[in-house]
Structures are given as C-alpha cells and as structure tokens.
C-alpha positions as CSV (number, residue, x, y, z in Angstrom):
1,M,233.0,66.8,171.7
2,P,235.3,67.2,168.9
3,Q,239.2,67.2,169.8
4,T,241.5,70.1,169.6
5,A,243.8,69.7,166.7
6,L,246.6,67.2,167.4
7,N,249.5,69.7,166.7
8,T,248.0,72.5,168.2
9,T,248.0,70.7,171.6
10,A,250.4,71.3,174.5
11,S,251.8,68.2,174.5
12,F,252.4,67.7,170.7
13,Q,254.2,71.1,171.0
14,A,256.6,70.0,174.0
15,L,257.5,66.9,172.3
16,H,258.2,69.0,169.0
17,D,260.4,71.5,171.0
18,H,262.0,67.9,172.7
19,Y,262.2,66.2,169.4
20,A,264.5,68.8,168.0
21,S,266.7,68.5,170.6
22,V,267.5,64.9,170.7
23,K,266.5,63.9,166.8
24,E,270.4,63.8,166.1
25,R,271.7,61.8,169.3
26,P,272.7,58.1,168.1
27,L,271.4,55.0,169.5
28,R,275.1,54.3,170.3
29,E,275.6,57.2,172.5
30,L,272.1,56.3,174.1
31,F,273.5,52.7,175.3
32,A,276.8,53.9,176.3
33,T,275.4,56.4,178.6
34,S,272.7,54.3,180.2
35,P,274.3,50.3,181.2
36,S,270.5,49.8,182.4
37,R,268.7,51.0,179.4
38,F,267.5,47.4,178.6
39,E,265.8,47.2,182.2
40,Q,264.6,50.6,181.7
41,F,262.7,50.4,178.7
42,S,261.3,46.6,178.5
43,L,258.2,45.1,180.1
44,K,256.5,41.8,180.5
45,A,252.4,41.6,180.1
46,A,250.3,38.3,179.3
47,G,252.9,36.3,178.6
48,L,255.0,38.5,176.0
49,F,257.9,40.4,176.6
50,L,258.4,43.6,175.0
51,D,262.3,45.2,174.3
52,Y,262.1,48.8,173.1
53,A,265.6,49.8,174.2
54,K,266.4,50.3,171.3
55,N,264.6,53.3,170.0
56,N,265.2,56.9,169.8
57,V,263.8,57.5,172.8
58,T,265.0,58.8,176.5
59,A,262.8,59.2,179.3
60,D,262.0,62.2,178.6
61,T,260.9,61.5,175.4
62,M,258.4,58.7,177.1
63,A,257.3,61.3,179.8
64,H,256.4,63.9,176.8
65,L,254.8,61.0,174.8
66,L,252.6,59.5,178.1
67,A,251.2,63.6,178.8
68,L,250.2,63.1,174.8
69,A,248.5,60.2,175.4
70,R,246.9,61.7,178.6
71,E,246.2,65.1,177.2
72,R,244.1,63.1,174.2
73,Q,242.2,61.2,176.9
74,V,243.3,57.9,176.1
75,E,242.3,56.3,179.4
76,K,238.9,57.9,178.9
77,R,238.2,56.3,175.2
78,R,239.5,53.0,176.7
79,A,237.2,52.6,179.3
80,A,234.4,54.1,177.0
81,M,235.5,50.8,174.4
82,F,235.3,48.7,177.2
83,A,231.5,49.8,178.3
84,G,230.4,49.3,175.0
85,E,229.9,52.7,174.2
86,K,229.0,53.3,170.3
87,I,232.8,54.8,169.5
88,N,232.4,53.9,165.7
89,T,230.4,57.2,165.3
90,T,229.9,56.9,161.6
91,E,228.3,53.9,162.0
92,Q,226.9,54.5,165.3
93,R,228.2,50.9,166.7
94,A,229.8,50.0,169.6
95,V,233.1,47.8,169.6
96,L,233.0,45.0,171.2
97,H,235.3,42.5,169.8
98,T,237.0,42.3,173.5
99,A,233.8,40.9,174.6
100,L,234.1,38.0,172.5
101,R,237.2,37.0,174.5
102,A,235.8,37.5,177.7
103,P,234.7,35.3,180.5
104,A,230.9,34.9,181.0
105,L,231.2,37.0,184.4
106,P,230.4,39.5,185.3
107,A,227.9,39.8,182.5
108,L,228.2,42.8,180.2
109,V,224.8,44.2,178.6
110,V,224.7,46.9,176.1
111,D,221.5,48.3,174.4
112,G,219.7,45.5,176.3
113,Q,221.4,42.9,174.7
114,Q,223.2,40.3,177.2
115,V,226.4,40.7,175.4
116,S,228.4,38.2,177.4
117,A,225.4,35.6,177.6
118,D,225.0,35.7,173.8
119,V,228.7,35.7,172.8
120,H,229.3,31.9,175.4
121,A,225.9,30.4,173.5
122,V,227.7,30.8,170.2
123,L,230.7,29.6,171.6
124,Q,229.2,26.4,172.8
125,R,227.4,25.9,170.0
126,M,230.6,26.3,168.5
127,Q,232.0,23.4,170.8
128,T,229.7,20.9,169.8
129,F,229.7,21.5,166.2
130,T,233.9,21.5,166.0
131,T,233.9,18.2,168.8
132,A,231.8,16.5,166.0
133,V,233.8,17.1,162.9
134,R,236.6,16.6,164.7
135,S,235.8,13.4,166.4
136,G,234.4,11.8,163.3
137,A,230.6,11.8,165.0
138,W,230.0,14.5,161.9
139,L,230.0,12.5,158.6
140,G,229.3,13.5,155.0
141,Y,226.6,12.2,153.0
142,T,228.0,9.1,152.3
143,G,229.2,8.2,155.6
144,K,232.9,9.1,155.3
145,R,234.6,10.8,158.0
146,I,235.5,14.8,157.2
147,T,239.0,15.1,156.0
148,D,239.1,18.8,154.6
149,I,237.8,22.0,155.8
150,V,237.5,24.6,153.2
151,N,237.3,28.3,154.5
152,I,235.5,31.0,152.0
153,G,235.4,34.2,153.1
154,I,237.4,37.4,152.5
155,G,239.1,40.5,154.3
156,G,238.8,39.7,158.1
157,S,236.7,36.5,157.2
158,D,239.9,35.2,155.6
159,L,243.0,36.9,156.8
160,G,242.4,36.2,160.7
161,P,241.3,32.4,160.6
162,K,244.0,31.6,158.1
163,M,246.8,33.2,160.0
164,V,245.8,31.5,163.1
165,C,245.5,28.3,161.9
166,Q,248.9,28.9,160.1
167,A,250.4,29.9,163.4
168,L,249.3,27.1,165.1
169,R,250.0,24.6,162.9
170,P,251.6,21.9,165.6
171,Y,248.1,22.0,167.4
172,Q,246.3,20.8,164.2
173,Q,244.6,17.5,164.0
174,D,246.2,15.0,161.9
175,G,244.2,13.7,159.0
176,L,242.1,17.2,158.9
177,H,243.5,19.4,156.0
178,L,242.5,23.4,156.3
179,H,242.2,25.6,153.2
180,F,241.6,29.2,152.3
181,V,240.2,30.4,149.6
182,S,239.3,34.2,149.0
183,N,240.2,35.8,145.9
184,V,237.3,35.9,143.3
185,D,239.8,35.1,140.9
186,G,238.4,31.5,139.8
187,D,242.3,30.0,140.3
188,D,242.2,30.2,143.8
189,L,239.2,28.3,144.6
190,D,240.0,25.7,141.4
191,A,243.1,25.3,143.1
192,V,241.7,23.9,146.3
193,L,239.0,22.1,144.8
194,Q,241.4,20.0,142.9
195,Q,243.0,19.1,146.0
196,V,239.4,17.8,147.8
197,N,237.0,15.1,147.6
198,P,233.3,16.2,147.7
199,Q,232.4,13.2,150.3
200,T,234.9,14.3,152.7
201,T,235.0,17.7,152.4
202,L,233.1,20.5,154.9
203,F,232.9,24.2,153.5
204,V,232.4,27.3,155.8
205,I,230.9,30.1,154.3
206,A,232.1,33.2,156.1
207,S,229.8,36.2,155.4
208,K,228.0,38.2,158.2
209,T,225.2,39.3,155.5
210,F,225.7,36.5,152.9
211,T,226.0,38.8,150.5
212,T,229.8,39.7,149.7
213,A,230.1,39.6,146.2
214,E,233.4,37.6,146.1
215,T,232.5,35.3,148.9
216,M,229.0,34.5,147.0
217,M,230.7,33.9,144.1
218,N,232.9,31.5,145.4
219,A,230.5,29.7,147.8
220,H,228.2,29.3,144.6
221,S,231.0,28.0,142.7
222,A,232.3,25.3,145.5
223,R,227.9,24.6,145.8
224,N,228.1,23.6,141.9
225,W,231.3,21.6,142.2
226,F,230.0,19.8,145.0
227,L,226.7,18.7,143.3
228,Q,228.2,18.2,140.2
229,N,231.4,16.2,141.2
230,G,230.0,14.2,144.5
231,A,228.4,10.9,143.7
232,A,225.2,11.1,143.3
233,A,224.9,14.5,145.5
234,S,221.7,16.1,145.9
235,E,220.8,19.5,147.4
236,S,219.7,17.3,150.7
237,D,223.4,16.9,151.1
238,L,224.6,20.1,151.2
239,A,223.8,20.3,154.9
240,R,226.1,17.8,155.2
241,H,229.0,20.0,153.3
242,F,228.4,23.4,154.1
243,A,228.5,25.7,157.4
244,A,227.9,29.1,157.4
245,V,229.3,32.0,159.7
246,S,226.8,34.8,159.0
247,T,223.7,36.4,160.3
248,N,221.4,36.0,157.5
249,V,219.1,33.2,158.0
250,E,217.1,33.6,155.2
251,G,220.3,33.6,152.8
252,V,222.0,30.8,154.4
253,T,219.0,28.2,154.4
254,A,218.2,29.7,150.5
255,F,221.7,28.5,150.0
256,G,221.2,24.9,151.2
257,I,222.8,25.4,154.6
258,D,220.8,23.8,157.7
259,A,220.5,26.7,160.1
260,A,221.1,24.7,163.0
261,N,224.8,25.1,161.4
262,M,224.6,28.9,161.0
263,F,227.0,30.6,163.4
264,P,226.0,34.5,163.9
265,F,227.8,37.3,165.2
266,W,226.8,40.9,165.8
267,D,227.8,44.0,164.2
268,W,229.6,45.8,166.7
269,V,232.2,42.8,165.4
270,G,234.2,44.5,163.0
271,G,236.0,42.4,160.3
272,R,239.1,43.0,161.1
273,Y,238.2,42.0,164.9
274,S,236.4,38.8,164.1
275,V,238.7,36.2,164.6
276,W,237.9,35.8,168.2
277,S,234.0,35.5,167.1
278,S,232.2,32.8,165.1
279,I,234.9,33.6,162.2
280,G,236.9,31.8,164.3
281,L,235.5,28.5,163.2
282,S,237.7,27.0,161.4
283,V,240.4,27.8,163.7
284,A,238.3,25.9,166.1
285,L,238.1,22.7,163.7
286,A,241.8,23.0,163.2
287,V,243.0,23.0,166.5
288,G,239.8,22.1,168.8
289,F,238.1,24.1,170.8
290,E,240.1,24.0,173.9
291,N,243.1,24.9,171.9
292,F,240.6,28.1,170.5
293,S,239.6,28.7,174.3
294,E,243.3,29.3,175.2
295,F,243.9,31.5,172.2
296,L,240.6,33.6,173.5
297,A,241.9,33.7,176.8
298,G,245.5,34.7,176.3
299,A,244.3,38.0,174.6
300,H,241.7,38.3,177.3
301,A,245.1,38.5,179.4
302,M,246.3,41.6,177.1
303,D,242.8,42.9,177.5
304,R,243.0,42.9,181.5
305,H,246.9,44.3,181.0
306,F,245.7,47.1,178.7
307,Q,242.6,48.1,181.1
308,S,244.2,47.9,184.5
309,A,248.1,48.9,183.8
310,P,249.5,52.3,184.2
311,L,250.1,54.2,181.2
312,E,254.0,54.1,181.9
313,Q,254.1,50.2,182.3
314,N,251.0,49.7,179.5
315,M,252.6,47.4,176.5
316,P,250.1,48.4,173.9
317,V,250.3,52.1,174.8
318,I,254.1,52.2,174.8
319,M,254.0,50.8,171.1
320,A,251.3,53.0,170.0
321,L,253.3,56.0,171.4
322,L,256.2,54.9,169.6
323,G,254.6,54.4,166.6
324,I,253.0,58.7,167.2
325,W,256.9,59.4,167.4
326,Y,258.1,58.3,164.5
327,R,255.4,59.0,162.1
328,D,254.5,62.4,163.3
329,F,258.0,63.6,164.2
330,F,260.8,61.6,162.4
331,D,258.2,61.1,159.4
332,Y,259.2,57.7,159.3
333,R,256.1,56.0,156.6
334,S,256.4,52.8,156.9
335,V,256.8,49.8,159.6
336,S,258.7,46.4,158.6
337,I,257.2,43.5,160.5
338,A,259.8,40.8,161.2
339,P,258.6,37.6,162.7
340,Y,261.4,35.2,163.6
341,H,259.0,31.9,163.2
342,Q,258.1,30.6,160.0
343,D,254.5,29.9,161.1
344,L,253.8,33.9,161.6
345,G,254.2,34.0,157.4
346,N,250.5,35.5,157.2
347,F,251.3,37.6,160.3
348,P,252.6,40.7,158.1
349,S,249.3,40.5,156.1
350,Y,247.4,40.2,159.0
351,L,248.3,43.4,160.2
352,Q,248.5,45.3,157.0
353,Q,244.6,45.4,157.1
354,L,244.1,46.0,160.8
355,E,246.3,49.0,161.1
356,M,246.2,50.2,157.4
357,E,242.3,49.8,157.4
358,S,241.9,51.2,160.8
359,N,243.8,53.9,160.6
360,G,244.3,55.0,156.9
361,K,242.2,58.1,157.8
362,R,242.6,61.6,156.3
363,V,239.7,63.3,158.2
364,T,239.3,63.5,162.2
365,L,236.0,62.4,163.9
366,D,234.3,65.7,163.3
367,G,234.8,65.5,159.7
368,S,238.2,68.0,159.9
369,A,241.0,67.3,157.5
370,Q,243.9,65.5,159.5
371,P,246.8,68.1,160.7
372,V,249.3,65.5,160.8
373,A,250.4,62.4,159.2
374,T,248.4,59.2,160.2
375,C,248.9,55.2,159.6
376,P,252.4,54.3,158.2
377,I,252.6,51.3,155.6
378,I,252.9,48.5,157.5
379,W,254.7,45.3,155.4
380,G,257.0,42.1,156.1
381,N,257.9,38.8,156.2
382,V,259.4,36.3,158.0
383,G,263.1,36.4,159.1
384,T,265.4,35.3,157.9
385,N,264.2,35.4,154.4
386,G,263.5,39.3,154.9
387,Q,267.3,39.6,155.4
388,H,268.1,38.0,151.8
389,A,265.5,40.1,150.0
390,Y,264.7,43.7,151.6
391,F,267.0,44.3,154.9
392,Q,269.4,45.9,152.3
393,L,267.1,48.8,152.0
394,L,266.5,48.7,155.7
395,H,270.2,48.9,156.9
396,Q,271.5,51.5,153.6
397,G,268.5,52.9,152.2
398,S,267.7,56.3,152.1
399,D,264.4,55.7,154.2
400,I,264.6,54.8,157.6
401,T,261.7,52.2,158.6
402,P,261.4,51.3,162.1
403,V,260.9,47.4,162.6
404,D,259.1,45.1,164.9
405,F,260.8,41.9,165.4
406,I,258.9,38.9,166.8
407,A,260.5,35.7,168.3
408,T,260.4,32.6,170.3
409,L,262.5,31.4,173.0
410,H,261.4,27.6,172.1
411,A,260.6,26.3,169.0
412,S,257.7,24.3,167.8
413,H,260.0,21.4,166.2
414,Q,263.1,19.5,167.4
415,L,265.6,19.7,164.8
416,P,268.8,20.4,166.2
417,G,270.5,24.1,165.7
418,H,267.8,25.8,164.4
419,Q,266.4,27.7,167.2
420,A,269.6,28.8,168.2
421,A,270.6,30.2,164.3
422,L,267.4,31.9,164.2
423,L,267.6,33.7,167.3
424,A,271.3,34.9,166.7
425,N,269.9,36.3,163.4
426,C,266.7,38.2,164.9
427,F,269.0,39.6,167.5
428,A,271.8,40.4,165.2
429,Q,269.7,42.2,163.4
430,S,268.3,44.5,165.5
431,E,271.7,45.1,166.8
432,A,273.1,46.1,163.5
433,F,270.3,48.8,162.5
434,M,270.9,50.2,166.2
435,R,274.7,50.0,166.0
436,G,275.4,50.4,162.2
437,K,279.3,50.1,161.5
438,S,281.5,53.7,160.8
439,A,283.5,54.7,159.0
440,D,286.7,54.4,161.6
441,E,285.5,50.5,162.0
442,V,285.2,49.6,158.5
443,Q,288.7,51.3,158.0
444,A,290.2,49.6,160.7
445,E,288.7,46.1,159.6
446,M,290.0,46.7,156.0
447,Q,293.7,47.7,157.2
448,A,293.6,44.6,159.1
449,K,293.1,42.4,156.2
450,G,295.8,44.4,154.5
451,M,294.2,46.1,151.7
452,P,295.7,48.9,150.1
453,A,294.7,52.7,151.0
454,E,293.5,53.2,147.4
455,Q,290.8,49.9,147.8
456,I,289.8,51.2,151.4
457,A,289.1,54.5,150.0
458,A,287.2,53.3,147.0
459,L,285.1,50.8,149.2
460,L,284.4,52.8,152.4
461,P,281.4,54.6,152.0
462,H,279.9,51.1,150.6
463,R,280.6,49.4,153.6
464,T,279.8,52.0,156.0
465,F,276.6,51.6,157.5
466,P,274.6,54.8,159.3
467,G,272.5,52.8,162.2
468,N,270.5,54.5,164.2
469,R,267.8,52.5,163.1
470,P,264.8,51.7,165.5
471,S,263.5,48.7,166.4
472,N,261.0,46.7,169.1
473,T,261.8,43.0,170.0
474,I,258.6,41.3,171.2
475,L,259.6,37.6,172.8
476,M,257.7,35.0,174.1
477,D,258.5,31.5,175.5
478,A,256.5,29.8,172.5
479,L,254.0,29.9,170.0
480,T,251.1,29.0,171.8
481,P,247.0,29.6,171.5
482,A,247.3,31.9,174.6
483,N,250.6,33.9,173.6
484,L,249.3,34.1,169.9
485,G,246.2,35.6,171.6
486,A,247.8,38.2,173.5
487,L,250.3,39.1,170.1
488,I,246.9,40.0,168.5
489,A,245.4,41.8,171.2
490,L,248.3,43.9,172.0
491,Y,248.5,45.3,168.3
492,E,244.7,45.5,168.3
493,H,245.1,47.9,171.4
494,K,248.1,49.5,169.7
495,V,245.5,50.4,166.9
496,F,243.2,51.7,169.3
497,V,245.4,54.0,171.1
498,Q,247.0,55.6,168.0
499,G,243.6,55.9,166.6
500,V,242.4,58.2,169.7
501,I,245.6,60.1,169.7
502,W,245.4,60.9,166.0
503,D,241.2,61.7,166.5
504,V,240.2,58.8,164.1
505,N,237.3,56.3,164.1
506,S,239.4,53.0,163.9
507,F,236.3,51.0,163.2
508,D,235.0,52.2,159.9
509,Q,236.4,51.5,156.3
510,W,234.3,53.6,153.7
511,G,237.5,53.6,151.6
512,V,236.7,50.0,151.1
513,E,233.0,50.7,149.7
514,L,233.9,52.9,146.8
515,G,235.6,50.3,144.8
516,K,232.9,47.6,145.6
517,V,230.1,49.7,143.7
518,L,231.9,50.7,140.9
519,A,233.3,46.9,140.4
520,S,229.5,46.0,140.6
521,N,228.8,48.3,137.8
522,I,231.5,47.6,135.6
523,L,230.5,43.8,135.8
524,G,227.5,44.4,134.6
525,E,229.1,46.1,131.6
526,L,231.3,43.4,131.3
527,T,228.7,40.5,130.9
528,G,225.5,42.0,130.2
529,T,224.4,45.1,127.5
530,P,227.3,47.6,126.8
531,A,226.5,50.8,128.7
532,Q,227.0,54.5,127.2
533,Q,230.7,55.3,127.6
534,S,230.3,56.3,131.0
535,H,233.8,56.4,132.3
536,D,237.0,58.0,131.5
537,S,239.2,56.7,128.2
538,S,241.3,54.5,130.0
539,T,238.2,52.8,131.9
540,N,236.0,52.6,128.7
541,G,239.1,51.3,127.0
542,L,240.0,48.5,129.4
543,I,236.3,47.4,129.6
544,A,236.0,47.1,125.7
545,M,239.0,45.0,125.5
546,A,238.0,42.4,128.2
547,R,234.8,42.5,126.5
548,A,236.0,41.0,123.4
549,A,238.1,38.6,125.5
550,L,235.6,37.3,127.8
551,P,233.6,34.0,126.7
C-alpha cells in the first residue's frame, strides 16, 4: 500500500516546525549548555563506536526524527527485508544480502529455496578452492604456483572486492598479488597484463549473467592474451587459470572455464550488496577463508544490532535520520567521507555506489514524483590528504557539507608517532568544523602578535571560520576483517532506512540501464556500417569523428 507523501506526514510537519526553532542555534552553544553531550549522543555496536555529538541536534530533534522513522514504518519494513519479502518491487525480488553472512541455523527458506543451505554450500566450495590456490595445491598449466589474481568485473563486482582487499592489506598472503580490472578502456587491462605471467596468473571473471559488456570484453581480451602469451598454452589450459562468479553455466563452460570452478549467487543479491557472496572470491583468495568468515561475522553482528536494538540506540537508524535531517531540512546536498586510514582509500568510492545507486531516485514506490530531496552526493578521500585539497571549502565555503570521519585507535603498522599524528588531525578537524573561529578570537590572536589595526581589519574576514558544520566520528579498535564487515553493514542499513523514509526502491538501478542500451547501439555504428543520422547533431558529429579516427 502506498505511503502518504513524506512532506505531508504529521512527523515531518513537526520536524519542519522544530527546524525553524533550532536552525540558527550554534553547535558551540549546544556543547556549552550540555556538559554530558558526548555521552548523550554516542553509542557502541558490533565493534564500532559512533560519536554524533557534533551534529545540529538536541534531544527533542532526535525524538522528532525517531517519530518520523516510526511513522514511516521502518521497523515493519526492516522485518520484511530480513524475512525475504519481495521489497524490490520493480523487479519482484527479495533483498537478502543479510542471509549471505548469517549462520546456517536457524535455516531461512524463501519461496521454497533453502537459502541458508545454498549459501553455505557455496561458501564451502569457496573455502575448498581458495585453500587450494593459497596453499599451492592448485597449480597453473605448467606446474607453477599461482602468484597473481586478476579480478575482472565492474560496479559491485569490482568496487566491493577491490575496496575490501585494500582495506585488509595486512591480512593478505605474501607472494600472492591482487589486481582489479573494471574499465572497458583497454589501458586498464593492459597495465595489469604487463605485470603478470600467464603461467602463474588466475583470472576471476565476475558477472552474474556472464554477458556484462565491459566485463566480457575484458575477459575475452584476457583469454586471448593467455593463449597468445602462455608457453604452448591451449584452450584446455584455460581451466587452470580462469574461474567464474556467475549463474550462466553454458556461457562459462563455452568460455573454457570448468563448471566446477564457477561459483554462483542469486537474483536476490544486488551488485552493490554482493561482496558478501561469491563475488568476494577474490577477497577470500587474498586474505584466506578464515578472515573472509570473520568479515562476514562482523557484518552479521551489525545485522543483529540493526534488527534488535531499539531505534533510540540503533546505530544505522541514527545515522540515517541525521542524513534525512540535513538533506530535507537544512538542504545540505553532499556528504563527505573522510577515512583516516590509508587502507580505506577506496571506501568513499564504494559508498558512492552503495548510496547513490540505491537512493538516487526521483519517484516513490508507487511511481509518484518525489516530494522531497533524496540521496545527497557522496564523495571524499583519505585524511590527511583531503585536508590539503578540499577541506578549505568544507571550512569556509558557501555550502555546508556534513562529514563522516572514520578512524581506528590502533594502527596496522609499527611506525612510531604516525598514529597519534593521524588521530590528532582527525579529531582536530571535527572540532574545527564544529567550533569555527570567531572574529573576536581572530582579532585577539592577531593583536597578541602585535599586528597593526589596519592589517587586522583587512585580514579579519579571511581568517574567520563560521563553524557550525556537522560531523559524525566512527571509531574502531583496529581495521580487522570483523570491524570492516560491521562498518560496511552499518552503511548498508543506513541506506535502507533512508530509502524507507523517502519511500523509494533502494534495490533497483534502472538509471544505469539506459546508457548501456545506447552504448550498444553506438558501438555498432562505430565499428559496422554507419547508420542513418539517428541521433542529435552533437552525438552524430562525435560518432563521425570517432569513425574517422578508429582503425
């Protein structure tokens, strides 16, 4: 049954009135009047600690936001997702990425499918395969040990495994090197092929249908490279150097991959939620199946928290509500992700797909025009690099951008002094965004340095910081497989809650499809007989230029 338009609900209207009364209240004042603010607005879950005290909220604000979550039936929709109901309504699919990281018992059965049993059967096959490769029992066609893994996929089949492998770098096996290829631009694959040896390389082709255009072009190019560059390599040798993550047995075997080395997953596994499935094969190869299992367990711990914790102490719910507060009331249009850990360098890109592909929707579930703004733009980079790039805009720019700071208390390395300096920068930036620097403070500082009054007057506006810029800080003890799993699941459930409140389908991606269809048509025009002038003048002109340049 369609939900009432969000902006007409009683809880939304109450929030609108509340916003008018608090929007000008500085964060400095909130801290000054509440000495226990840190304790009041922080919580722990699944190995993570969330400090959300540096947000423009009061206890009343949170009460209003929680009322909104309840009015939008977040708890009911949460139960429907975990039960396997077809909440992906435009594709009539269940959404069961949580089942991929759940224990085998209690068993989950959906539409007659033994979901739990099927998931754990694939996990067992992954364990057997990855153990063989990592131990050296699996050898290439010339009897040499595998030294390089090349994951060929795109979207969730690339972003997830690549991000997790980088994040768990200290857990990777010495002598086994991971590479990722996604772009149809041949420079991407070419750069990797120049680093590897056909006799010691294993390619993992990740495509559910085994028809994804970019992935299959790269896969066939890799296949040709192997046959042309491997010493006396034949098509029968492909089976020792190619594995597939797919459901298309015919396509996989026709390619030359042994069906025994095909690892399936299911239509209820969305691409951007798939790293927990056999799409994570590259992760298990990199860090070992035991660590991959810990990764799944960490996500499951966050699942349990999300399922059972009251909304008032529910970490994904709180993060989701803060995002709604800023997007639909303050009109903040982007969120910056600032992981203060170099190994989380791909995490902002991962969240771009997770959030923007999920909730970048302009219609509600019943097809009506969305009455409020939905997903903000997600972007960012690792600290401290961002401080020397775009933090200037975050501090003094005309737009306000909420920031999620992510850090670990303990480092993955043994270099003295670095971790303290890193954390000092992280905490200082969040404090600076909150406090700012008033004109009185700047003036007193310059006067103390003996600057003349004229110079102070000239510099004052340039050295004043408005502050009142919100942020979350997420801390974990260390970047372990379990904590990383919990962190990803935290954001997954945040996205789900926001989708429920906005009344959008967070699990389809029809906007991705249009460009694919047009690209296929134009490819034929670039490489085959030129078609009639079927496009706009700009596109026709570009096609003509490209046809003249292509060999």
